C-alpha positions, -999 to +999 in steps of 0.1 A: +000+000+000+014+034-009+017+063+014-010+082-005-036+054-004-028+047+032-034+083+042-067+083+022-079+053+041-069+069+074-087+101+064-118+083+054-119+064+087-113+096+107-141+113+088-165+084+094-157+083+131-163+121+134-197+118+116-206+088+138-198+107+171-216+138+158-247+117+149-247+101+183-245+135+201-273+151+180-295+120+184-291+121+222-303+157+225-336+159+244-356+169+214-390+151+208-389+125+180-352+118+187-339+092+211-330+118+237-366+130+235-379+096+242-356+094+272-369+128+284-405+115+282-395+084+303-377+106+329-407+130+330-429+100+338-406+087+365-401+121+381-438+131+378-450+096+388-477+100+362-479+084+328-480+107+299-508+098+275-497+081+243-517+105+222-499+134+237-465+119+231-474+111+195-487+147+189-455+162+204-433+139+183-453+147+151-450+185+156-413+182+166-406+161+135-423+186+113-402+214+129-370+194+124-379+187+088-387+224+081-354+235+098-335+210+076-352+222+045-346+258+054-309+253+060-305+232+029-322+258+008-299+285+022-269+264+014-280+257-021-288+294-026-253+303-014-238+278-038-257+293-067-251+330-058-213+325-056 
């Protein structure tokens, strides 16, 4: 294996590990519809000693997912606009 191809493999592995850690961090944020949000619901039930109705959890998750999708679309559109304008 040459030096160039070895550094390419190392760079790719480093990039994949950074993306993986970043995804784990973002997914653990206590936002509804992400894993951290589900943990937050369970903690709220344990602390409050009262079960949250499934319908309420589903509605909160649905609105949060719509908000996340809208935010993703908005930032993607801004990035695309910046690429076109430059």
